[in-house]
Chimera marker file (.cmm) of the C-alpha trace (Angstrom):
<marker_set name="trace">
<marker id="1" x="19.997" y="204.589" z="17.438" r="1" g="1" b="0" radius="0.5"/>
<marker id="2" x="16.144" y="204.138" z="17.680" r="1" g="1" b="0" radius="0.5"/>
<marker id="3" x="16.421" y="202.755" z="21.181" r="1" g="1" b="0" radius="0.5"/>
<marker id="4" x="16.551" y="199.051" z="20.720" r="1" g="1" b="0" radius="0.5"/>
<marker id="5" x="18.643" y="196.230" z="21.686" r="1" g="1" b="0" radius="0.5"/>
<marker id="6" x="20.250" y="198.443" z="24.176" r="1" g="1" b="0" radius="0.5"/>
<marker id="7" x="20.932" y="201.753" z="22.202" r="1" g="1" b="0" radius="0.5"/>
<marker id="8" x="20.160" y="205.102" z="23.072" r="1" g="1" b="0" radius="0.5"/>
<marker id="9" x="17.598" y="206.993" z="21.413" r="1" g="1" b="0" radius="0.5"/>
<marker id="10" x="18.643" y="209.451" z="19.037" r="1" g="1" b="0" radius="0.5"/>
<marker id="11" x="16.475" y="212.715" z="17.447" r="1" g="1" b="0" radius="0.5"/>
<marker id="12" x="16.103" y="212.013" z="13.949" r="1" g="1" b="0" radius="0.5"/>
<marker id="13" x="17.698" y="208.639" z="12.840" r="1" g="1" b="0" radius="0.5"/>
<marker id="14" x="14.213" y="206.713" z="13.256" r="1" g="1" b="0" radius="0.5"/>
<marker id="15" x="13.338" y="207.261" z="9.409" r="1" g="1" b="0" radius="0.5"/>
<marker id="16" x="15.897" y="206.275" z="7.195" r="1" g="1" b="0" radius="0.5"/>
<marker id="17" x="15.955" y="208.894" z="4.567" r="1" g="1" b="0" radius="0.5"/>
<marker id="18" x="17.110" y="211.481" z="7.506" r="1" g="1" b="0" radius="0.5"/>
<marker id="19" x="19.697" y="208.951" z="8.280" r="1" g="1" b="0" radius="0.5"/>
<marker id="20" x="21.114" y="208.460" z="4.890" r="1" g="1" b="0" radius="0.5"/>
<marker id="21" x="20.855" y="212.549" z="3.951" r="1" g="1" b="0" radius="0.5"/>
<marker id="22" x="23.040" y="213.537" z="6.751" r="1" g="1" b="0" radius="0.5"/>
<marker id="23" x="25.278" y="210.272" z="6.570" r="1" g="1" b="0" radius="0.5"/>
<marker id="24" x="25.879" y="211.189" z="2.670" r="1" g="1" b="0" radius="0.5"/>
<marker id="25" x="26.422" y="215.365" z="3.930" r="1" g="1" b="0" radius="0.5"/>
<marker id="26" x="28.603" y="214.007" z="6.669" r="1" g="1" b="0" radius="0.5"/>
<marker id="27" x="30.270" y="211.626" z="4.917" r="1" g="1" b="0" radius="0.5"/>
<marker id="28" x="29.900" y="211.696" z="1.257" r="1" g="1" b="0" radius="0.5"/>
<marker id="29" x="32.268" y="212.795" z="-1.442" r="1" g="1" b="0" radius="0.5"/>
<marker id="30" x="32.554" y="216.300" z="-2.113" r="1" g="1" b="0" radius="0.5"/>
<marker id="31" x="32.852" y="216.504" z="-5.798" r="1" g="1" b="0" radius="0.5"/>
<marker id="32" x="29.936" y="213.600" z="-6.476" r="1" g="1" b="0" radius="0.5"/>
<marker id="33" x="27.106" y="216.525" z="-7.181" r="1" g="1" b="0" radius="0.5"/>
<marker id="34" x="29.532" y="217.997" z="-9.874" r="1" g="1" b="0" radius="0.5"/>
<marker id="35" x="30.035" y="214.918" z="-10.879" r="1" g="1" b="0" radius="0.5"/>
<marker id="36" x="26.363" y="213.942" z="-11.801" r="1" g="1" b="0" radius="0.5"/>
<marker id="37" x="25.786" y="217.430" z="-13.081" r="1" g="1" b="0" radius="0.5"/>
<marker id="38" x="28.372" y="216.625" z="-15.729" r="1" g="1" b="0" radius="0.5"/>
<marker id="39" x="26.467" y="213.070" z="-16.173" r="1" g="1" b="0" radius="0.5"/>
<marker id="40" x="23.399" y="214.946" z="-16.648" r="1" g="1" b="0" radius="0.5"/>
<marker id="41" x="24.515" y="216.599" z="-19.419" r="1" g="1" b="0" radius="0.5"/>
<marker id="42" x="25.680" y="213.953" z="-21.235" r="1" g="1" b="0" radius="0.5"/>
<marker id="43" x="22.772" y="211.732" z="-20.714" r="1" g="1" b="0" radius="0.5"/>
<marker id="44" x="21.154" y="211.106" z="-24.396" r="1" g="1" b="0" radius="0.5"/>
<marker id="45" x="17.679" y="210.535" z="-25.202" r="1" g="1" b="0" radius="0.5"/>
<marker id="46" x="17.474" y="206.827" z="-27.254" r="1" g="1" b="0" radius="0.5"/>
<marker id="47" x="13.753" y="206.099" z="-28.204" r="1" g="1" b="0" radius="0.5"/>
<marker id="48" x="12.443" y="205.296" z="-24.540" r="1" g="1" b="0" radius="0.5"/>
<marker id="49" x="11.285" y="208.166" z="-22.599" r="1" g="1" b="0" radius="0.5"/>
<marker id="50" x="10.765" y="206.384" z="-19.449" r="1" g="1" b="0" radius="0.5"/>
<marker id="51" x="14.560" y="204.851" z="-19.124" r="1" g="1" b="0" radius="0.5"/>
<marker id="52" x="15.813" y="208.274" z="-19.996" r="1" g="1" b="0" radius="0.5"/>
<marker id="53" x="13.576" y="210.258" z="-17.221" r="1" g="1" b="0" radius="0.5"/>
<marker id="54" x="14.800" y="207.207" z="-14.861" r="1" g="1" b="0" radius="0.5"/>
<marker id="55" x="18.112" y="208.098" z="-15.695" r="1" g="1" b="0" radius="0.5"/>
<marker id="56" x="18.135" y="211.914" z="-15.019" r="1" g="1" b="0" radius="0.5"/>
<marker id="57" x="16.294" y="211.123" z="-12.002" r="1" g="1" b="0" radius="0.5"/>
<marker id="58" x="18.940" y="208.878" z="-10.495" r="1" g="1" b="0" radius="0.5"/>
<marker id="59" x="21.918" y="211.651" z="-10.959" r="1" g="1" b="0" radius="0.5"/>
<marker id="60" x="19.938" y="214.224" z="-10.248" r="1" g="1" b="0" radius="0.5"/>
<marker id="61" x="19.580" y="212.608" z="-6.374" r="1" g="1" b="0" radius="0.5"/>
<marker id="62" x="23.120" y="214.139" z="-6.181" r="1" g="1" b="0" radius="0.5"/>
<marker id="63" x="23.225" y="217.006" z="-8.553" r="1" g="1" b="0" radius="0.5"/>
<marker id="64" x="20.021" y="218.514" z="-6.705" r="1" g="1" b="0" radius="0.5"/>
<marker id="65" x="18.659" y="220.516" z="-10.085" r="1" g="1" b="0" radius="0.5"/>
<marker id="66" x="15.499" y="221.757" z="-9.611" r="1" g="1" b="0" radius="0.5"/>
<marker id="67" x="12.914" y="224.291" z="-11.429" r="1" g="1" b="0" radius="0.5"/>
<marker id="68" x="13.521" y="225.347" z="-14.695" r="1" g="1" b="0" radius="0.5"/>
<marker id="69" x="17.028" y="224.601" z="-15.059" r="1" g="1" b="0" radius="0.5"/>
<marker id="70" x="16.117" y="220.677" z="-14.608" r="1" g="1" b="0" radius="0.5"/>
<marker id="71" x="13.209" y="221.074" z="-17.234" r="1" g="1" b="0" radius="0.5"/>
<marker id="72" x="15.392" y="222.744" z="-19.700" r="1" g="1" b="0" radius="0.5"/>
<marker id="73" x="17.839" y="220.252" z="-19.332" r="1" g="1" b="0" radius="0.5"/>
<marker id="74" x="15.327" y="217.354" z="-20.192" r="1" g="1" b="0" radius="0.5"/>
<marker id="75" x="13.962" y="219.514" z="-22.776" r="1" g="1" b="0" radius="0.5"/>
<marker id="76" x="16.819" y="220.118" z="-24.695" r="1" g="1" b="0" radius="0.5"/>
<marker id="77" x="17.485" y="216.816" z="-24.808" r="1" g="1" b="0" radius="0.5"/>
<marker id="78" x="13.932" y="215.260" z="-25.862" r="1" g="1" b="0" radius="0.5"/>
<marker id="79" x="12.683" y="215.310" z="-29.435" r="1" g="1" b="0" radius="0.5"/>
<marker id="80" x="9.995" y="217.074" z="-30.251" r="1" g="1" b="0" radius="0.5"/>
<marker id="81" x="7.867" y="213.947" z="-31.050" r="1" g="1" b="0" radius="0.5"/>
<marker id="82" x="8.559" y="212.905" z="-27.507" r="1" g="1" b="0" radius="0.5"/>
<marker id="83" x="7.268" y="216.165" z="-25.657" r="1" g="1" b="0" radius="0.5"/>
<link id1="1" id2="2" r="1" g="1" b="0" radius="0.2"/>
<link id1="2" id2="3" r="1" g="1" b="0" radius="0.2"/>
<link id1="3" id2="4" r="1" g="1" b="0" radius="0.2"/>
<link id1="4" id2="5" r="1" g="1" b="0" radius="0.2"/>
<link id1="5" id2="6" r="1" g="1" b="0" radius="0.2"/>
<link id1="6" id2="7" r="1" g="1" b="0" radius="0.2"/>
<link id1="7" id2="8" r="1" g="1" b="0" radius="0.2"/>
<link id1="8" id2="9" r="1" g="1" b="0" radius="0.2"/>
<link id1="9" id2="10" r="1" g="1" b="0" radius="0.2"/>
<link id1="10" id2="11" r="1" g="1" b="0" radius="0.2"/>
<link id1="11" id2="12" r="1" g="1" b="0" radius="0.2"/>
<link id1="12" id2="13" r="1" g="1" b="0" radius="0.2"/>
<link id1="13" id2="14" r="1" g="1" b="0" radius="0.2"/>
<link id1="14" id2="15" r="1" g="1" b="0" radius="0.2"/>
<link id1="15" id2="16" r="1" g="1" b="0" radius="0.2"/>
<link id1="16" id2="17" r="1" g="1" b="0" radius="0.2"/>
<link id1="17" id2="18" r="1" g="1" b="0" radius="0.2"/>
<link id1="18" id2="19" r="1" g="1" b="0" radius="0.2"/>
<link id1="19" id2="20" r="1" g="1" b="0" radius="0.2"/>
<link id1="20" id2="21" r="1" g="1" b="0" radius="0.2"/>
<link id1="21" id2="22" r="1" g="1" b="0" radius="0.2"/>
<link id1="22" id2="23" r="1" g="1" b="0" radius="0.2"/>
<link id1="23" id2="24" r="1" g="1" b="0" radius="0.2"/>
<link id1="24" id2="25" r="1" g="1" b="0" radius="0.2"/>
<link id1="25" id2="26" r="1" g="1" b="0" radius="0.2"/>
<link id1="26" id2="27" r="1" g="1" b="0" radius="0.2"/>
<link id1="27" id2="28" r="1" g="1" b="0" radius="0.2"/>
<link id1="28" id2="29" r="1" g="1" b="0" radius="0.2"/>
<link id1="29" id2="30" r="1" g="1" b="0" radius="0.2"/>
<link id1="30" id2="31" r="1" g="1" b="0" radius="0.2"/>
<link id1="31" id2="32" r="1" g="1" b="0" radius="0.2"/>
<link id1="32" id2="33" r="1" g="1" b="0" radius="0.2"/>
<link id1="33" id2="34" r="1" g="1" b="0" radius="0.2"/>
<link id1="34" id2="35" r="1" g="1" b="0" radius="0.2"/>
<link id1="35" id2="36" r="1" g="1" b="0" radius="0.2"/>
<link id1="36" id2="37" r="1" g="1" b="0" radius="0.2"/>
<link id1="37" id2="38" r="1" g="1" b="0" radius="0.2"/>
<link id1="38" id2="39" r="1" g="1" b="0" radius="0.2"/>
<link id1="39" id2="40" r="1" g="1" b="0" radius="0.2"/>
<link id1="40" id2="41" r="1" g="1" b="0" radius="0.2"/>
<link id1="41" id2="42" r="1" g="1" b="0" radius="0.2"/>
<link id1="42" id2="43" r="1" g="1" b="0" radius="0.2"/>
<link id1="43" id2="44" r="1" g="1" b="0" radius="0.2"/>
<link id1="44" id2="45" r="1" g="1" b="0" radius="0.2"/>
<link id1="45" id2="46" r="1" g="1" b="0" radius="0.2"/>
<link id1="46" id2="47" r="1" g="1" b="0" radius="0.2"/>
<link id1="47" id2="48" r="1" g="1" b="0" radius="0.2"/>
<link id1="48" id2="49" r="1" g="1" b="0" radius="0.2"/>
<link id1="49" id2="50" r="1" g="1" b="0" radius="0.2"/>
<link id1="50" id2="51" r="1" g="1" b="0" radius="0.2"/>
<link id1="51" id2="52" r="1" g="1" b="0" radius="0.2"/>
<link id1="52" id2="53" r="1" g="1" b="0" radius="0.2"/>
<link id1="53" id2="54" r="1" g="1" b="0" radius="0.2"/>
<link id1="54" id2="55" r="1" g="1" b="0" radius="0.2"/>
<link id1="55" id2="56" r="1" g="1" b="0" radius="0.2"/>
<link id1="56" id2="57" r="1" g="1" b="0" radius="0.2"/>
<link id1="57" id2="58" r="1" g="1" b="0" radius="0.2"/>
<link id1="58" id2="59" r="1" g="1" b="0" radius="0.2"/>
<link id1="59" id2="60" r="1" g="1" b="0" radius="0.2"/>
<link id1="60" id2="61" r="1" g="1" b="0" radius="0.2"/>
<link id1="61" id2="62" r="1" g="1" b="0" radius="0.2"/>
<link id1="62" id2="63" r="1" g="1" b="0" radius="0.2"/>
<link id1="63" id2="64" r="1" g="1" b="0" radius="0.2"/>
<link id1="64" id2="65" r="1" g="1" b="0" radius="0.2"/>
<link id1="65" id2="66" r="1" g="1" b="0" radius="0.2"/>
<link id1="66" id2="67" r="1" g="1" b="0" radius="0.2"/>
<link id1="67" id2="68" r="1" g="1" b="0" radius="0.2"/>
<link id1="68" id2="69" r="1" g="1" b="0" radius="0.2"/>
<link id1="69" id2="70" r="1" g="1" b="0" radius="0.2"/>
<link id1="70" id2="71" r="1" g="1" b="0" radius="0.2"/>
<link id1="71" id2="72" r="1" g="1" b="0" radius="0.2"/>
<link id1="72" id2="73" r="1" g="1" b="0" radius="0.2"/>
<link id1="73" id2="74" r="1" g="1" b="0" radius="0.2"/>
<link id1="74" id2="75" r="1" g="1" b="0" radius="0.2"/>
<link id1="75" id2="76" r="1" g="1" b="0" radius="0.2"/>
<link id1="76" id2="77" r="1" g="1" b="0" radius="0.2"/>
<link id1="77" id2="78" r="1" g="1" b="0" radius="0.2"/>
<link id1="78" id2="79" r="1" g="1" b="0" radius="0.2"/>
<link id1="79" id2="80" r="1" g="1" b="0" radius="0.2"/>
<link id1="80" id2="81" r="1" g="1" b="0" radius="0.2"/>
<link id1="81" id2="82" r="1" g="1" b="0" radius="0.2"/>
<link id1="82" id2="83" r="1" g="1" b="0" radius="0.2"/>
</marker_set>
């Protein structure tokens, strides 16, 4: 794919994130985004802001929630003292 070891060079496959996104789009499960969105709603804040945000970010890779909706999901779960 990159023109090495006898393979033909294909545009767009030099960068891993481009390849991974195309592979997920083509071969990934179709319900993965909905499943991740549901799981994001069930994530609970348990005193560790970094752990909470990391878990939300990991699930958001597939759910792709952005903007005000993402901020509201996070603010609703965090306690006032954590903000």
